[in-house]
N, C-alpha and C positions, 0 to 999 in steps of 0.2 A: 226979449227976456229969456234967460237961460234956465234950463231945468237944474235944480240942485239935487243931485242924487245922494241921499243920506245926509244932507246938510240943512235940513229944514229946522223948524222951531222945536222939534222933539229930539234934542240931543241926548237926553237922559230919560228913556221911557219908563224906568222904574222910579218910584219915589225913594227918597233917601232913607226912610225909616224901614223899608221892606226890601232888603237885599238878600235875604236868605233863600235857599232853594225850597220851592213849594212842592217838589215832587216826592220827597222822602218824609218819613215821620219825624216829628220833633222829639226832643229829649224827654219831655214830660210824658208823652204818650209811650215811648219805649220803656220808661221806668214803670209806668202803671201796668203795661203788658207783662213786664218781667215779674212784678210782684204777683200778678194773677197766675202766671205760669208756675211760679215757685210754690204758691199756696196749693194750687191744684195738683202739683207734682207730689205733694205729700200723700195724696189719696189715690191717684191713678197715674201711671206712666211716668214715674219719677226719673227713670233713666233717660227719657226724652225731654220732659219739661224742665228738668233741672238745668241741663246745659243751655236750653233756650233762655231760661231766666238769667243765667250768668252772662250770656251774650247780650241780651237786652239791657241788663244792668251796666255792663261795661260800655256799651254804646251810649247809654243815657248819661254816663259820667263824662262823656266827651273823649273817650279813648285814651284817657291818661289817669295817672294816680295822683297827680299834684293839683293843687288849687281847691276851690270850694266844691263840695260834692252835694248834690241834691239828695235828701234823705230817702225818697223812694228808690233811687238808683242803687244806693248802698244796701237797702233792705233786699232788693231783688238779687243783688250779687251775693250777699251772705246767705240768704235762704236758698238760692239756687245751688250754691256750693254744698250746703248741708244736705239738701235734697239729693244731689248727685252722689255724695259720699254714702248716704244711707241706702240709696238704690243699689250701689255697687256692693256694699256689704251684704245687703239682702240677697243679691244674686250669688255672691260667693257662698253665703250660708245655705242657699237653696241647692247649690251644685255640689256641696260637700257630701261625701258618703256618710250615711248614718249607720252606726255600728250598734248592734244589740237591740234594735227596736222590735224585730220580729221575734 
């Protein structure tokens, strides 16, 4: 009897229904993380949490603009953009010289 190297009864070790990568976060988790970062960014560290929310929303949408989009991913993307713009405007306003206050 010869040994069968790799030719045994287990030709397909994964089941057919579960072929995605189990190492990275899934899209729903990224969308929820993005929404939480966007909401928290309105109160603290908007310049950091806004872009994090945008990235999470983009990755949750599947890295594309076409096709069906999950609602939390779009919410994370939009709120993250608003959060980032408001944080940049706040930084510009805080850095502007103030005339005639003293």
